[in-house]
VMD Tcl script that draws the C-alpha trace (Angstrom):
set ca {
  {10.44 -3.78 27.58}
  {8.94 -6.82 25.84}
  {9.82 -5.43 22.40}
  {13.41 -4.72 23.48}
  {13.75 -8.23 24.87}
  {12.30 -9.66 21.65}
  {14.90 -7.73 19.61}
  {17.72 -9.03 21.84}
  {16.50 -12.63 21.37}
  {16.19 -12.29 17.61}
  {19.63 -10.68 17.37}
  {21.19 -13.53 19.36}
  {19.49 -16.20 17.23}
  {20.46 -14.43 14.00}
  {24.07 -14.27 15.15}
  {23.93 -17.97 16.07}
  {22.89 -19.10 12.60}
  {24.57 -16.61 10.27}
  {27.70 -15.21 11.95}
  {30.86 -15.27 9.79}
  {33.86 -17.01 11.26}
  {36.17 -14.41 9.70}
  {35.67 -10.81 8.56}
  {34.86 -10.31 4.88}
  {38.17 -9.43 3.19}
  {38.66 -6.39 1.00}
  {39.55 -7.57 -2.48}
  {42.70 -6.24 -4.13}
  {43.84 -6.83 -7.68}
  {46.16 -9.80 -8.30}
  {45.58 -11.20 -4.83}
  {43.72 -14.24 -3.57}
  {41.65 -13.78 -0.43}
  {39.89 -16.56 1.47}
  {37.31 -16.43 4.23}
  {35.25 -18.83 6.33}
  {31.48 -18.56 6.74}
  {29.43 -20.73 9.01}
  {26.33 -22.27 7.39}
  {25.14 -24.11 10.48}
  {26.65 -24.54 13.91}
  {28.49 -22.39 16.43}
  {31.14 -19.69 16.13}
  {32.54 -17.65 19.00}
  {35.68 -16.37 20.64}
  {38.94 -16.26 18.69}
  {37.88 -18.35 15.70}
  {36.32 -21.22 17.63}
  {33.89 -22.94 15.25}
  {31.78 -26.08 14.96}
  {29.36 -27.26 12.29}
  {29.02 -26.87 8.53}
  {31.45 -24.27 7.19}
  {32.00 -22.72 3.76}
  {35.46 -21.65 2.66}
  {35.48 -19.27 -0.31}
  {38.07 -17.42 -2.36}
  {37.99 -14.19 -4.34}
  {40.59 -13.03 -6.83}
  {41.12 -11.46 -10.24}
  {38.56 -11.80 -13.02}
  {40.65 -14.38 -14.89}
  {40.87 -16.67 -11.86}
  {40.23 -20.18 -13.21}
  {41.15 -22.61 -10.42}
  {41.48 -22.60 -6.62}
  {42.93 -25.34 -4.46}
  {41.98 -25.08 -0.76}
  {44.21 -26.44 2.00}
  {43.74 -27.34 5.65}
  {47.03 -27.77 7.53}
  {48.88 -28.07 4.17}
  {46.60 -30.94 3.17}
  {44.30 -30.52 0.17}
  {40.77 -29.78 1.35}
  {39.30 -29.53 -2.14}
  {39.68 -28.09 -5.62}
  {37.25 -25.80 -7.46}
  {37.62 -25.07 -11.17}
  {34.89 -22.49 -11.73}
  {33.23 -19.58 -9.98}
  {32.01 -19.30 -7.34}
  {35.21 -20.60 -5.83}
  {33.89 -22.12 -2.61}
  {33.28 -25.46 -0.96}
  {31.72 -26.77 2.23}
  {33.08 -29.03 4.93}
  {32.00 -30.25 8.36}
  {34.32 -29.60 11.29}
  {33.38 -32.91 12.94}
  {35.12 -34.70 10.04}
  {38.46 -33.38 11.31}
  {40.28 -33.58 14.66}
  {39.30 -31.01 17.26}
  {41.83 -28.28 17.87}
  {43.65 -25.56 15.90}
  {43.80 -25.66 12.10}
  {45.21 -23.39 9.42}
  {43.44 -22.68 6.12}
  {45.02 -21.38 2.93}
  {44.55 -21.62 -0.83}
  {46.42 -21.43 -4.12}
  {44.82 -19.77 -7.12}
  {45.62 -20.06 -10.81}
  {44.64 -17.60 -13.52}
  {43.95 -18.29 -17.18}
  {47.27 -16.61 -18.03}
  {49.23 -19.04 -15.87}
  {49.77 -16.79 -12.83}
  {49.86 -18.53 -9.46}
  {48.44 -16.69 -6.45}
  {48.88 -17.56 -2.80}
  {46.10 -16.62 -0.37}
  {46.12 -15.29 3.14}
  {45.98 -17.76 6.04}
  {43.08 -18.20 8.46}
  {43.50 -19.97 11.77}
  {40.50 -21.53 13.46}
  {39.89 -23.93 16.32}
  {37.45 -26.80 15.79}
  {35.42 -27.56 18.90}
  {33.13 -30.48 19.72}
  {29.36 -30.34 19.28}
  {28.96 -30.75 23.05}
  {31.07 -27.67 23.74}
  {29.10 -25.77 21.10}
  {25.79 -26.72 22.73}
  {27.10 -25.63 26.13}
  {28.11 -22.25 24.72}
  {24.75 -21.72 23.02}
  {22.94 -22.77 26.19}
  {24.94 -20.28 28.24}
  {23.58 -17.49 26.02}
  {20.12 -18.66 24.98}
  {18.92 -19.99 28.36}
  {19.43 -16.68 30.24}
  {17.69 -14.82 27.39}
  {14.73 -17.22 27.53}
  {14.58 -16.79 31.31}
  {14.49 -13.00 30.91}
  {11.73 -13.23 28.30}
  {9.60 -15.57 30.44}
  {10.17 -13.39 33.50}
  {9.09 -10.32 31.52}
  {5.93 -12.08 30.38}
  {5.23 -13.20 33.95}
  {5.68 -9.70 35.35}
  {3.65 -8.11 32.55}
  {0.72 -10.52 32.97}
  {0.55 -11.85 36.51}
  {1.38 -8.68 38.46}
  {-1.39 -6.56 36.84}
  {-3.79 -9.47 37.31}
  {-3.03 -9.62 41.03}
  {-3.28 -5.90 41.68}
  {-6.32 -5.33 39.47}
  {-8.30 -8.39 40.62}
  {-11.78 -7.35 41.68}
  {-11.23 -3.71 40.75}
  {-13.52 -2.28 38.10}
  {-13.58 1.18 36.62}
  {-16.74 3.24 36.52}
  {-17.31 5.20 33.33}
  {-20.50 6.78 32.07}
  {-21.98 4.95 29.06}
  {-20.85 6.52 25.80}
  {-18.15 8.62 27.43}
  {-15.28 9.49 25.09}
  {-12.03 7.63 25.64}
  {-8.41 8.35 24.82}
  {-7.22 5.00 23.48}
  {-3.51 5.83 23.44}
  {-0.57 4.20 21.67}
  {-1.83 0.60 21.86}
  {-5.26 1.52 20.51}
  {-8.66 0.46 21.67}
  {-10.43 -2.88 21.84}
  {-13.99 -4.08 22.41}
  {-14.54 -6.51 25.25}
  {-16.27 -9.67 23.95}
  {-17.89 -10.16 27.40}
  {-19.51 -6.77 28.07}
  {-19.18 -5.18 24.58}
  {-17.63 -2.00 26.02}
  {-14.62 -0.35 24.40}
  {-11.43 0.20 26.42}
  {-7.79 1.16 25.93}
  {-5.47 -1.78 25.47}
  {-2.86 -1.90 28.24}
  {0.91 -1.97 28.03}
  {0.92 -5.07 30.25}
  {-1.31 -6.99 27.83}
  {0.40 -10.10 26.48}
  {0.94 -9.97 22.71}
  {-0.22 -13.18 21.02}
  {0.13 -12.51 17.30}
  {-2.29 -9.82 16.13}
  {-4.21 -9.97 19.44}
  {-3.52 -9.13 23.06}
  {-4.50 -11.05 26.18}
  {-5.89 -8.06 28.03}
  {-8.24 -7.21 30.89}
  {-11.43 -5.20 30.48}
  {-11.43 -2.53 33.20}
  {-15.26 -2.46 33.32}
  {-16.25 -6.11 33.70}
  {-12.85 -7.35 34.92}
  {-12.64 -10.26 32.43}
  {-9.50 -11.26 30.51}
  {-9.91 -11.88 26.78}
  {-7.98 -12.04 23.54}
  {-8.74 -8.74 21.85}
  {-7.57 -7.22 18.59}
  {-7.05 -3.56 17.84}
  {-10.45 -2.14 16.85}
  {-10.92 0.50 14.16}
  {-12.08 4.03 14.94}
  {-15.49 3.23 13.45}
  {-15.88 0.09 15.58}
  {-14.98 1.99 18.75}
  {-17.44 4.78 18.01}
  {-20.16 2.21 17.31}
  {-19.44 0.52 20.66}
  {-19.65 3.87 22.46}
  {-23.00 4.61 20.79}
  {-24.27 1.13 21.71}
  {-23.46 1.84 25.36}
  {-25.77 4.85 25.32}
  {-28.55 2.83 23.69}
  {-28.17 0.00 26.21}
  {-28.15 2.46 29.10}
  {-31.40 4.05 27.89}
  {-33.05 0.66 27.61}
  {-31.84 -0.25 31.07}
  {-33.40 2.90 32.55}
  {-36.84 1.83 31.32}
  {-36.47 -1.83 32.16}
  {-37.20 -1.58 35.93}
  {-40.56 0.12 35.21}
  {-41.56 -2.58 32.75}
  {-40.53 -5.31 35.18}
  {-42.57 -3.77 38.04}
  {-45.68 -3.40 35.89}
  {-45.36 -6.99 34.69}
  {-45.02 -8.22 38.28}
  {-48.25 -6.43 39.34}
  {-50.09 -7.80 36.34}
  {-48.94 -11.34 37.09}
  {-50.11 -10.99 40.71}
  {-53.54 -9.76 39.65}
  {-53.96 -12.61 37.17}
  {-52.85 -15.18 39.75}
  {-55.87 -14.30 41.95}
  {-58.25 -15.70 39.35}
  {-56.14 -18.79 38.79}
  {-56.39 -19.71 42.48}
  {-60.24 -19.66 42.48}
}
mol new
graphics top color blue
foreach p $ca { graphics top sphere $p radius 0.5 }
foreach p [lrange $ca 0 end-1] q [lrange $ca 1 end] { graphics top cylinder $p $q radius 0.2 }
display resetview
């Protein structure tokens, strides 16, 4: 779910910054085709654009000059390839505009381009449109993170799994990690929050949340072996502690004399 949401966000942002205002034309011989491409700004609906725009022309190989027009007024002239120039929509009145171009070949042929109609909108309207798309996406992403992190924390609070030291685990798709608090290996959970190469995840044995990376097979096997060693030491520890307590009591008798 989080990966799908991430892809939706990235797709929306990519479209916001690099969407073409007009489809890329198919070039035909002895024709002049123009198109608009947004460099920065907003483009949506039926040719509604705002920001920095590039107008470009393609034509025959001997094309030597292109004059671009906006509403029959000269927008600019380009005398060498690539035949393109940039303009900012805020430099022109808001509303509908028509783009066209005239091309001239080295043999003296004059070519007339197709026409593109576009509507210039204000920056405020562009921001409102972007906000109407981006804000709901951000809300969905934050809600997904909240559900994936807080809900498991609430339902797993205080609950700890019991597993024999050294027992083999199936670490699954997300791999295994080693808890930095109790040094036991566990399977990373789907609800763990991805933070770069690490996950904010909960150890099912000690119940602590930590940032854990994906451990290698060798590291996981070493952690499993260490559990067995620690368990064996722990089995002997109560005997040592009881003997030490008796010895301390015996010695204290002489100290009190």
